[in-house]
C-alpha positions, 0 to 999 in steps of 0.5 A: 287919792290915798296910797295903794295897798301894793305897788306892782313893778313890771320891768320891760323892754321891746316885748309889747305882746307879752307886756299887754298880757302882764298888765291885764294880769295885774289889772284883774287883781281883786279885793285890793288897791294896787298901782302899776309901775311899768319901767320901760327899760329903753324900748325902741318903741316906747310903752304907751301910758295906758292899756285896755283892761278888765278893770281900772288900775292906776298905771304909771310908765317910768322910762329909761332912755337906754337899757339899764338892766332888769335890776336897775329897772326894778329899783326905779320902781321901788323908788317910785312906789307909794304902796306899803307893799311892793310886788314884782311881776315879770312881763312874761308871767301871769298871776291869779286874780287873787294873788295879791289879796291872798299873799298880802293877807297871809303876810299881815295875819302872820306878821311877816314882812314878805310872802310868796305862793305855789306856782306853775311853769307854763310854756308860751301857749299856756300849757302847764309843764310842771307844778312849783310848790313853795317851801314851807320853811321859815326864818333861818331854815329858809335862808339856809335853803336859799343859800343852796338853791332858789327854792322860792319858785317862779322867779321875781314874779312871786315875792311880795314884800314890804316896801320899807324892807325892799328899800332897806335891803337896797333893792336888787343888785345891779351888778347881777343880771340872771340871778337877781331874784335869787340874790334878793331872796337870800338877802330878804330871808337873812333877816326877815320872816316870810310866809308861804301860801299853798295855792298856785297863784303864779305862772312862770312862762318858759319861752325862747326869749327868757332873759336867763337863757344866755349861758355866759351871763348865767354862769358868770352870775352864778360865780358872782352869787357864790362869792357874794354869799360865801361867808353866809354859806360857810356859817350855814355849812352848805354849798350852792347846789350846782346839780340843781342849777344844771337840772333847772337849766337843762329842763328850761332850755329843753322846754323853750326848744333850745336843744343846743343849750339843753344838751350842754347842760345835760353833759355838764350835769352828767360829768358832775354826777359821773352819770354816763346816761346823762352825758349820752342824753346830752350828746344825742340831744345835741346831735340828733336835732329837734326830734328828741325834744318832741319825743321828750315832751311826749314822754314827759308825764302830763301834769294832773288836772289839779296842776292846772289852775282854772284862772289860766283860762283867763289869758290867751297865748301870745300871738307871736309864739 
């Protein structure tokens, strides 16, 4: 059997319900030859070697006897990949069946070494919370934007890059945990050229078990990221956009139902912007219980019909959510 076009890497630990759906998302890929590398990062119940799916797909499970973190799990997948391209898929996210075909074709037509697409943010039930457009900037302009904020949407589940480039970069930084995708994107855009596909081909899922929701790890990682790329930011004349960071964390915590952390993020943001209304929002949210969260969801403008990709209907909500 010849080498696949793309090697898809899914790191996972103790989330079998989410993983089954993610495997189905990869198995549905059309018009491309892909292999799936599931890296079981120390699950208490080992991941089985195969899953039922709508289409046959070559699948291999790589096992870590104990948890080594998502960065190291992805790097194990990169080392084992046989495809010319590698794609990263978190175990709780979803892809359009055309994701790999469209993104790889776009990169090959443009002669670039990585590509990504628009996406949407959904909750555990599959309800679209927001649209996430991809940046159209390329080259040094994209790198400059990434030094300020992670403008490529949908976390690690979006980027597809050439396998040799991923290896040349050294893969993901194993000293980071919650911002590994942002750091990888910065390093990728520093010397390589990417292209955006303006179609929502990725769904990033917000739920109570998201890895990045831990506050202590997240802010420690932000400090490490800031120090790591300080020289590049100095040359580019930019700073990390901490207001973007706090807005993103506040909205993510709120969508996942964590009022305490959402309140903390609003208070920090209000203090930074000297905006009493944001501080008040955080205080009320923190003191008044889950009611304000429900009200906020009802008051938030619903995404228009065009914001919900039809391919999301292929996937059922995770039963435990």
